[in-house]
BAGU-55573 format. One record per residue: residue in three letters; x, y, z of N, C-alpha, C in turn; residue number from 1. Coordinates in steps of 0.05 Angstrom, whole numbers, padded with zeros to 5 digits, m for minus. Atoms other than C-alpha are relative to their C-alpha. Layout:
! residues N
+-----+--------+--------+--------+--------+--------+--------+--------+--------+--------+-----+
!   r !    n_u !    n_v !    n_w !   ca_u !   ca_v !   ca_w !    c_u !    c_v !    c_w !   k !
+-----+--------+--------+--------+--------+--------+--------+--------+--------+--------+-----+
! ala !      X !      Y !      Z !      X !      Y !      Z !      X !      Y !      Z ! NUM !
...
+-----+--------+--------+--------+--------+--------+--------+--------+--------+--------+-----+
This chain:
! residues 46
+-----+--------+--------+--------+--------+--------+--------+--------+--------+--------+-----+
!   r !    n_u !    n_v !    n_w !   ca_u !   ca_v !   ca_w !    c_u !    c_v !    c_w !   k !
+-----+--------+--------+--------+--------+--------+--------+--------+--------+--------+-----+
! met ! m00009 ! m00023 !  00022 !  00380 ! m00250 !  00248 ! m00020 ! m00002 ! m00016 !   1 !
! ala !  00018 ! m00002 !  00015 !  00325 ! m00275 !  00211 ! m00022 !  00008 ! m00002 !   2 !
! ala !  00022 ! m00010 ! m00017 !  00274 ! m00245 !  00253 !  00005 !  00028 ! m00008 !   3 !
! ile !  00000 ! m00023 !  00007 !  00307 ! m00186 !  00243 !  00000 !  00008 ! m00033 !   4 !
! val !  00001 ! m00005 !  00023 !  00317 ! m00183 !  00167 ! m00030 !  00010 ! m00005 !   5 !
! his !  00036 !  00002 !  00004 !  00237 ! m00205 !  00163 ! m00011 !  00030 !  00017 !   6 !
! ala !  00009 ! m00027 ! m00005 !  00227 ! m00146 !  00205 !  00010 !  00032 ! m00016 !   7 !
! ala ! m00006 ! m00023 !  00006 !  00261 ! m00096 !  00177 ! m00012 ! m00003 ! m00034 !   8 !
! thr !  00011 !  00006 !  00026 !  00238 ! m00126 !  00102 ! m00033 !  00017 !  00006 !   9 !
! leu !  00032 ! m00001 ! m00002 !  00162 ! m00120 !  00128 ! m00006 !  00036 ! m00005 !  10 !
! leu ! m00013 ! m00027 ! m00018 !  00179 ! m00042 !  00161 ! m00002 !  00007 ! m00029 !  11 !
! ala ! m00004 ! m00015 !  00019 !  00208 ! m00027 !  00091 ! m00023 !  00003 ! m00016 !  12 !
! ile !  00030 !  00012 !  00021 !  00142 ! m00059 !  00049 ! m00021 !  00025 !  00006 !  13 !
! val !  00024 ! m00019 ! m00021 !  00095 ! m00017 !  00104 !  00005 !  00029 ! m00017 !  14 !
! leu ! m00002 ! m00023 !  00006 !  00130 !  00049 !  00091 ! m00004 !  00001 ! m00026 !  15 !
! leu !  00004 ! m00004 !  00027 !  00138 !  00045 !  00018 ! m00022 ! m00001 ! m00022 !  16 !
! phe !  00032 !  00002 !  00009 !  00066 !  00021 ! m00001 ! m00018 !  00002 !  00015 !  17 !
! ala !  00014 ! m00002 ! m00011 !  00031 !  00051 !  00046 ! m00030 !  00024 ! m00009 !  18 !
! arg !  00020 ! m00026 !  00011 ! m00002 !  00109 ! m00001 ! m00011 ! m00021 ! m00018 !  19 !
! leu !  00016 !  00019 !  00016 ! m00010 !  00046 ! m00047 ! m00028 ! m00012 !  00007 !  20 !
! ala !  00019 !  00012 ! m00014 ! m00047 !  00003 ! m00005 ! m00029 !  00012 !  00018 !  21 !
! ser !  00012 ! m00012 ! m00006 ! m00088 !  00060 !  00017 ! m00017 !  00007 ! m00015 !  22 !
! ser !  00017 ! m00003 !  00026 ! m00124 !  00066 ! m00043 ! m00021 ! m00034 ! m00003 !  23 !
! ile !  00021 !  00029 ! m00002 ! m00149 ! m00020 ! m00034 ! m00028 !  00008 !  00018 !  24 !
! pro !  00019 ! m00010 ! m00021 ! m00215 ! m00017 ! m00007 ! m00005 ! m00019 !  00016 !  25 !
! leu ! m00003 !  00007 ! m00019 ! m00230 ! m00042 !  00051 ! m00020 ! m00027 ! m00006 !  26 !
! ala !  00011 !  00024 !  00006 ! m00281 ! m00098 !  00029 !  00027 ! m00026 ! m00012 !  27 !
! thr ! m00011 !  00024 !  00019 ! m00228 ! m00129 ! m00015 !  00020 ! m00008 !  00026 !  28 !
! leu ! m00015 !  00013 ! m00019 ! m00178 ! m00137 !  00045 ! m00011 ! m00015 !  00025 !  29 !
! ala !  00018 !  00015 ! m00023 ! m00230 ! m00158 !  00097 ! m00004 ! m00029 ! m00025 !  30 !
! ala ! m00005 !  00030 !  00009 ! m00237 ! m00217 !  00043 !  00023 ! m00014 ! m00017 !  31 !
! ile ! m00024 !  00009 !  00000 ! m00170 ! m00227 !  00031 !  00005 ! m00017 !  00030 !  32 !
! leu ! m00006 !  00017 ! m00040 ! m00165 ! m00239 !  00120 ! m00016 ! m00027 !  00001 !  33 !
! val !  00019 !  00022 ! m00002 ! m00229 ! m00280 !  00108 !  00012 ! m00029 ! m00011 !  34 !
! val ! m00023 !  00013 !  00011 ! m00193 ! m00325 !  00056 !  00027 ! m00019 !  00020 !  35 !
! val ! m00032 !  00004 ! m00017 ! m00127 ! m00330 !  00098 ! m00002 ! m00011 !  00025 !  36 !
! ala !  00012 !  00014 ! m00035 ! m00167 ! m00349 !  00162 ! m00009 ! m00022 ! m00008 !  37 !
! tyr !  00014 !  00026 !  00010 ! m00206 ! m00400 !  00121 !  00030 ! m00021 ! m00004 !  38 !
! asn ! m00006 !  00025 !  00006 ! m00140 ! m00434 !  00096 !  00022 ! m00001 !  00022 !  39 !
! trp ! m00017 !  00001 ! m00024 ! m00101 ! m00422 !  00158 ! m00007 ! m00030 !  00012 !  40 !
! ser !  00016 !  00028 ! m00013 ! m00153 ! m00468 !  00196 !  00008 ! m00035 ! m00014 !  41 !
! pro ! m00022 !  00029 !  00000 ! m00127 ! m00538 !  00204 ! m00024 ! m00016 ! m00007 !  42 !
! ser !  00019 !  00015 !  00000 ! m00195 ! m00567 !  00196 ! m00018 !  00005 ! m00027 !  43 !
! cys !  00013 ! m00017 !  00022 ! m00222 ! m00523 !  00138 !  00021 ! m00006 ! m00029 !  44 !
! gly ! m00009 ! m00007 !  00016 ! m00166 ! m00509 !  00096 !  00017 ! m00026 ! m00020 !  45 !
! pro ! m00006 !  00020 !  00022 ! m00133 ! m00553 !  00035 !  00028 ! m00021 !  00025 !  46 !
+-----+--------+--------+--------+--------+--------+--------+--------+--------+--------+-----+
């Protein structure tokens, strides 16, 4: 049940904020992706 609620919440966020997210530069999104991947790595992250 939690997975269904999570998926529905993510879908609602994507649908509601897609126009706002399209104004974010791709370089900023790439930087966020790099930081998240770095922190997710077990050998490099905190």
